[in-house]
N, C-alpha and C positions, 0 to 999 in steps of 0.2 A: 504494500500500500504506500502511496506517495505521500509524504508529509514534508514537502520542501519548505513550507513557511515556518515550521517549528523544528526542523531537523537539527539535532545537536551537533551534527558533523559540519555545520557551516564554518567555512574557513575564510580568512581574509584574503582578498585577491593580491597577487604579486604586483608590485608597482612596475609600471612600464618604464623603459629607459628615458622616455621623453618627458615624463612628468613625475614630480615627487610623490612619494607614498602618502596616501591620505589615511588619517586615523579613523577607524570604524566607530560608529556611535557606541556610547557606553552600554546601552541596553543590549547590544548584540556582540559585545566584546567577549572573546573566549581566550583563555590561556591554554597553553599546551598541557599544563599540569592538571586542569580541571576537565579536559576533554575526555569523553567516554571513548573507549576503544572496543572494537568488536572482538568476540571470542576467537581464539586461534583456530578452532576446528568447528565446522558446521555453524557458522555465525548467523544463519538465516532460520528464523522460526516461522512456521506456518500455523496460523492461529484461526480458530473458529470463534468469531466475536458473538457475544450474547445480544444480538439485535434481532427482534422479531419481524423481519422484513424478508419476504421470500426471494426478492431479487438480489439479496445480499447473502444468499445461502451458498457460500464458498469460503475458501480459506484466504487469508490476507497475510502477506509477508512482512515481517518485522526483523530488526537486527537484535541480536543477543549481545549484551555487553559482557566484557571479560569477567566482571565481578558476578555476573548472573550465570556464568557457564555451568557451574556445578548444580545449581538449583533448577535450571530451566530444562527439565527432563520431559520427554514426550508423555502426555497425559496429565500434566500438572495444571493448576489454575494460575492465570496471569491477569494483569491489568494492562490495558493498552489505551492509547489515545486514538479515538475513531471519530471522524467528522467533528473534531474540536472538543469532544467529550471523553472523559475517562469511562470505559466500560469493562465489564468482565469478559473473560474469554478462556479458551482451553488451548494449550499448546499441543497440536496434534503430531507434529514431527519437526525435525531439524534437518537442514540441508546445507550444502556448500555454496550453492548458486541460487539465483532468483531470476525469474522471467521479467520482473519489473524493471523498467528502464530508468525510472527516476530515483530520487533518494529515498531511503527507507528510514522510518523512525525506529527508535529503540523500544523494546518492551519497557513500559513504565515501571512495572514491578512484577516480580514472581511472588504471588500470594503465598504459595507453599510448595515445597518440593514433593509433596505427597502425590503419587500417581493415582488420581481418582478416575482416570479414563484409560484403562488398559486396552491393548489392541483388540481383544475379543469384544469388549463392550463397544468400542468405536465401530467395529464392523457390524455389530448387531444394530446399533442406533442408525447407522446409514441405511441398512436394509429395511428397518421399520419405517423410516422417513420416506423411503421410496415407495413402499407398499401402500402407505396411506396418503401419498401426495403431500406430505408435510415437509418441514425443514429439519435439518440436523439439530439445530438449537432447541426446537420444540421438544424433540425426543430427549435431548440431554437434560432438559429441565425435569423430565419425569424420571430419568434413570439415575441421576446423581443427586443426593439430598444436599440441602444447604450446609455450608461448612460451619463447624463449631470449633473454634480455635482451641478452647480448653480441652475438649475431648481429643483433638488431634495431637495435642502436646503430651498426652499421657503415654506412659510406656506401652509398647505393643503387647498385645495379649499373647500369652504363651500358647502355642499350638496344642490342640487337644490330641491326646494319644489315640491311636487307631483302635476302634472298638472291636469287640469279638463279633464274628459273623453269626447272625441269627439263623435258625433252622429254616424258617419260611414255610413251615408245614401247612399254614393256613391257606396257601395258594393251591394246595392239592384238591380243594373243593371244585376248582375250575379246570376243565380238561386242558386248556392251553395255559393255565397259570404257571405250572412248573417250568414250561418252556420259556416263557417270558422272564421269569425269575432267573433261570440259568443264563439267558442272554445278557441280562443286566449284570450278573455275577462275572461273566466272562468279558465284559466290556464291549460287547457287540451292540451296534445300533439297532434297537428293536422298537417298533411303534405298535401300540395296542390301544384299544378302546375297551375299558373294563366296566361291566355292569355288575355292581356289587349286589350280593344277596340281601334280602330283607333281614334286618337285624344284624348285619355283618359289622364286625368291629373294624371298620375301614381305616381309622387312624392307625391301628396296629398293623394292618396289612401294608399300608404305605410306609410306615416306620421301618418295617422289615426290609423293604427295598432300599430305602435311604441308608440304613445302617449297613447293608451289604455293600453299597457303593463306598461308604466312608471307610469300611474295613480294608478296602484296597487303595486307600489314599486318594480317592477321587471325590468330586462334589455332586450334590443333589440340590435341586430347587423344587419346593413343593408349594403350590399356590392354592389357596382356598378362599371362599367368598367373604367371610366375616370373622370378627375377632373370636367368637365362640368356637368356630372351627379351628382357628389358629391355636387356641388354648388346648383343645383336645389333641390336636396333632403334635403340638410341641411337647406335651406331657408324654405321649407315646414314644416320640423319638428320644427324649431325654431318658426314659426308662431303659431303652435298648442300647443307645449309643453313649449315654452319659450327658450330664447337663452342660459340660464344656464343649461338646461336639456339635451343638445345635444352637441357633439363635432364631428368635421370632421377630419379624419386621412387620409392623402394622402402623396405620395412621394415628392410633391413639397414643403412641410413644411421644415423649417430649423431644425437642430438637437435639439436645445433647445426647440422650440415650439412643435415639435412632441413629445418629451419626457414629456413635461409639460402636454400636453393633455392626453397622455397615462397614466400618473400617476393619473390624475383626474378620469380616468376610473377604474384603478386598485384599487384606494382607495375608490371607491364606491360613489364618489361625482356626477357622471354623469351616467344616466341610458340608454341613447340612443347614439349609435355609428354609424356614417355614414362614409364610406370611400371606398377606392380602395382595391385591393386584400390583402394588409398587414393588413387590419382591420378584416380579417377573424379570426385572433388569438386574437382579443381584449379581455382582461380579465374582461368583464362586470360582475357585481355581480348579482347573482340569475337570470340567463338568462331564458327568456320565449319565445323569438322569434328570428329566424334567417331568413334573406331574402337575396337572390341573384337575382339581376336584369340582364337580358340578359346573361344567363349563357353560351351561345355559343360563346361569344366574346373571342378571344384568349388572351386578356389582363387579363383574369381571371386565366391564367396559370402562375405560378411563374417561372421565368427563372433560378432560383438557385436550386441546389439540396436540397431535392429530387423531385423538380418540382411538388408541389401539385396544385390541381385545386380547386378553391373556392367552387364550388358546392359540390364536394366530401368532402371537409373539413367541410363545414357546415352541411352536412348530418351526419358526424361522431359526431359533436357537438350536433346536435339535438337528436341523439340516446343516447349519454352519459349523457346529461343533462335532458332527457325526456322533451324536448322543442318542440315548433312548428317550422316548416320549410316551407317557401314559395319560390318556384322557379318561377320567374316571367319574363315576356317579351312579346313583340308583336308577336314573332314567337315562335317556339318550337324545341328543339333539340331531337335527337334520344334517348339520355340519359334520358331526362325528360319524353319522351314518355314511356320508359321502366319502370320508376317509376309508371306511371299510369297503364300500362298493368299488372304489378305484384301486383297491389293493395296497394303498399306502400304509394302512394299519390293519391289524388282525383283531377280531373280536375275542375278548376273554369273558366268557359267560359260563354260568353253571348249567348243569343238566336240568331237565324238567322235573325229575324226581326230587332233586334237592330243593328246587324252587317251591314245589308244592308242600314239601315238608316244613319249610321255614316261613312261608308267606301266611299272613292272616286271611281269614275269610272275608271277602268283599261282597257287600250287598248294595245294589243301587235302589233308590226309593222313588225315583220319578221327580217331576218338577214340583216346585214349592206350592203352586196354586192347587195342584192335586192333593198335596199333603194337608192343605188347610181344611179339607173335608174330614180328616181323621180326628176323632175325639181326643186322642192322646196328644195331638199337636197344639191344642188350645192353650195349654199351660206354658209350654216352652218352645213352640215352633218346631216340634219334633214329631216325626211320624211314629207309629207304634213300634216298628222294628228298631228304630234308633233309641227310643225311650227304654225299651226292654234291654237292648245291648248295654246301655249305660247303667241301668239298674243291676244287671248281672255282674258287670265289672266291679261296681261298688260293693256288692255283696261279697265278691271274692277278695276284697281288700286291695284292689288295684285302681290306680287313677284312670280317668277318662280324659282323652284329648278331644277338644272341640275346636275345629279350625274354622275361622270366620274370615271372609275375604278382606274385610277392612276393620280398622280400629275405630274407636269413637262410639257414638251413641246411635244416631239415625242419619247416616251420610246422605240419603236422598229419598225423594218421594215419587210415587207413581200412582196411576189410577188403580184402585183395588180390583176393578173388573177386567180391564184389558191390558194393564201394565204400560200404558203410554206414559212417558215421563211427564211429571207435573212441572209446567213452566209458567213463568210470569207472563201475564197478558200485556204488560207494559214494555218489557225489554227482552222477553224470551229467556230470562235467566232461570236457573233451577230453584224450585221451592224447597224450603226446609221448615221444620217445626222449631220454634224458638226454644232454646235450652235443651233440645233433643228429647223432650218429653212427649207423651201421647196427647196431652191437652194443648190448647193454644191455637192461634190462627196461623196458617202457613204464611211464610214470609220469604221474599226473594233474596237469594244470596248475593245477587249483584247490585240491585238498586234499593233493596230494603222495603219495598212496597208490600203491604199485607194483602191477602186475597181471601176474605172470609167466605165468599160465595163461589168457590172454585167449582167449575164443571169441566169434565174431560172433553176436549175438542173432538175426540174420536167416537166416544160412546155416550157422552152426556152424563156419566155417573158422577156422583159428588163425593164418594168416599175415597180416601187416600190410604196408601200403605207404604211401608219402607221398602225401597228398592233393594238395599242391602242393610240389614240390621248390623250395626257395628259390634265390636267385641264387648264394650261396656254394657250395652243394652242386652246382649245375649247372656252375659254373666248375671245380670239382674234377673232375667227371666228364668234361667236355670236355678238360681238360688231359691226362687219361689216354687219351682217344680220339684226340687230335691231339698226339702227343708232339713237343716241339720248337717248338710254336706259342705265341706270347705270348697269355696270357689276361688280360683286364682286366675289372674290374667297375665298374659305375656305379649308385649308388642309395644311399638313406639319407642319411648325413652326408657321403658321399664321391661327389659327382656330377661327372662329367667334362664339360667344355664341348665338347671336340672330340678327335678322334683323327687321326693322320696316315694318309696313303694307303700303308699297308704291311700285309702279312699279319698278322692278329691276330684273336682271338675276343673280342668285346666283349659281356659279359653285363650286361644292364641291366634295371631294373624300369621299368614304364610311366611315362612322363613324365621319365625320367632318361637317355634315349638321347642320347649325344653326337653331334654332327655330324661326319661323316667327310669329309676332303678328297677331292674327286672322287666322293663317294658310296660306299656300301657295295656290295660285289659280291653279297651275299645277306643276307636277314633271315630268321631262324627264330623264328616266333611260337609259343612252347610253351604247353601247358596251356590251350588256348582254352576248354575246357569249364569251367575254374575261374572264368574271367571271365564267361562267359555264364550260368553256373548260380547267380550271386549272387542273393540275395533282395532285389532292388532294381527299382523301376519302370524305371529307366534303364539296366539292365544291358546290354541289347543295344546301345543307342545309345552307351553309354560304351565298350563293348568295341570297336565299330567305330571310334570316335574314336581309341582308343589304337593299334589296328592300323594305321590310316591314317597316324597321326603317325609310326610307325616305318617303314612301307612307303615313305613319301615321301622317306626318306633314302637309298633304294636307287637304283642306276643304272637307266636305262630298259632295257626288255627287249632293245632292239636292241643295247645294249652289254653284254648278258649278265646283267642284273640279275634276281635271283630272289627271291621271297617264298614261304616255305613256312609255312602256318598249320595248327596242330594242332587242327582241328575238322572236323565233317562238312560236306560240300559243300552239302547241302540246307538248311542253316540260313540264314535271310535275311541275317544280318550277314555270313556268309561269301560269299554270292552278291553282296552289295553290294561287298565287297572285291575279288572276282574280276573283276567288271565295272567296278570303280572308279566306282560310282554311288551315292554317299551321298544324293543327292537322292531317289532312289527309296526308299531305306530310311527317310529322314525322313518322306516322305509316307505310307508304310505305317505307321510308328509313330504318326503323328498321327491317322490314321484309326482305328487300333485303340484309342488312348486316348479318342477321341471316343465309340466304342461302349461303353467301360467307364466313362465318366464320370471320366476322370483329367485332370490338367493336361497341356497348357495350355488345354484346352477349358473347364475350370472353374477356379475359384480355391478353394484350400483353406487352412484354418488348423488347426494342431495345438495341443492343450493337454496338457501333461505335468505331472504332479505326483502327490501322494498320492491314493488313491481318494476320500477325503472332500473334498479340495480340488477335484478335477476335477468331482465331482458337484455341489458348491456352485456352481462357476463355470457349469456347464451350466444350473443353475436360474436364475442371475442374468442371463446374457447374453440380449440381445434381438436375435434374428436375423431377417433378412428372411424372408418367407413361402416363398421358394424354397429355403431352407436345408435341408440334410440332415445329421443327426448320425450319424457312424459310430463305434461303440464305446460306452463305453471298453473297451480291451483291456489286459491286463497287460503290463508291461515289466519285464524283468530277473528278479531273484530273488523268492522267496516267503518270507513270514515263517513262524513255527512253526505258526500256525493255517491255513496254506495260502492266505493272502491275499497278493495282490501288493503289494509295497512302493510301486510306482509304476504309474500307468496313463496311457494316452494316448487322447484322443478327437480325431477329425477332423471338422471342420466344412466342408461342401462347398456351394458355390453356383454357379449359372451365371456365366459370365464377365461378363455384363452387370451382375450384382449384386456384383461384386468390391469396389467402393467401399463399398457398404453393409456388407459383411462386415468390411472394414477399420475402418469407423466403429464397428461393434458391438464389435470387439475392443478398440479404444481406449477405448470407454465403459466396458466391464466392467473394464478395467485401472484406470481412474480410480476406479470405485466400490470396488474392492478396496483400492486404496491409501488412499482416504479413510477407510475403516473399519479400516485397519491389519490386514488379513487375516494370520493367523499362518502359514498354510502357503502358500508361494509356488507359483505355477503358471507354467510356461514357455510363453508364447504366441508362436507364429511363423506368419506368413503365407508361403505358397508354400514349405513345408519341402522340402528336397531329398530326404529319405528318407521314403517313404510306406509301404513294405512291408518 
């Protein structure tokens, strides 16, 4: 990068023979003693500056001063002067020459000689940036935690001793399990999709693989959705490999502790890393195994640009490092099924006999409006079969899990006869009951106007009902239906990690189900239609995933375990749950998406912004010939002229042209940043929400 106006190598011109030498101004005067000298070897530093502009996504050359030579190592943090300002950057490499023809500025400062960006991490970050059409700096912000000087100055952690290799006998329940474990043990690159048995001690199984890797002096990265899973998996790994051999990385750590643990991984003192999505970039030394648990959870998608997904990032790492990858869970996504169908990964599943022996008995009860005719449902919104299942579990001394799609009291209202959503006649906003109770006048959530004389526009009925009764209201109803029984709730900011093996009703939202000692005696999955009816491409897949996550906490059918699901028996997701066959459902989903041209058979990019900005972007972007533009369509509210304030367009290409689409997205971002486009457009590849 040229810095001729501030170059410290400015020298006084030699006087010509015809005129006397002129003294330079005092402000620019340099003495030979104070002049900085370049390093004797490889004096050129190639730096990635921390500037969030796509057209500056490249390296810039700077000089390395002689006194900086020892500290300016590839991968360290530096400070440089860029466009007149001091900015952060990463020194990527050093060289002897430069292609720049002007004068080069020196590095202002080497922040620390710590190698926070090793070659493997740099290679991965570049691959992730290219896959998602982002910039290298965007990915580096996700991959490298902020520096904490005090933590960095502490003595390095003593490397953990190699643990003893576990037996791994638990994998014998799966026909291909021992073969995968043997491949991991031998250091061969193996890719598998594991469907865990109901009630499986999955943290123990994953800890066995990670400890096997660590016993041979290699590294493992295991990524799970939330902190409760991190706690369970960390405890399992610490039990097998020792507490010093594993670290947990999650967002709830303070900056000092997070950086301290990250440094222990980066310096090679720890071989096993367990964590949430940020751990997907953990710079573990000599990696041999990558694991993602429950890859369909939306917590695995980073909300920051370029919005990488854990499963895809670990796939890139496994390819770049020639390491093993395990995509694991109780259910299966269409993306994981595609890996199996293409032969890139092999399925690791149990036989049907083992499944039947360990799975609970599943009973569908039909839609909620049919249940309302049942006398037993009047007290607690439960059909007779669910009421009896809960009562039998409580009599046996086991807790009962009640899964409710939403937390709160009464999230929404609809017509009691035809289920048409109740909307405000003034602004079309959703109607709610004040305070969440049964009494009171419905009031609009948007404008606050009350509607005491509501009539359904579809059938003219005047009675309203809850669209989805929240967890708090369900707990209140169950408390009246089962007097004397303890009722506990889990969800929102109060998530329980576990419950004792005692009679109790546990009302939880999806993803917040606590683990019960010895398993639940029954699980009641309420309001299934509310999950299945969401306007989302992945609604059925997500519903089955949530149901199976709850059902796997229930005891086997031979021990009296029951699961009652509030949905029609003919729905494919319900059939997959009854037969405990997520593989069949994933294959069906994948085939249907192929017919409709939806991911993962294609790659898509979304562009969201003002109508003018989206239109300008569509005119500028250079797409491959196979690309198809869907939209734009309006998003959200309309202005006074009836125009949408924001619009979204979808760009679709066959999977083979996915890299070309990512390159096109990156190029149009660079063009817009270079000309300083006034209206921003949010560009995202592989967006999770498409409908």
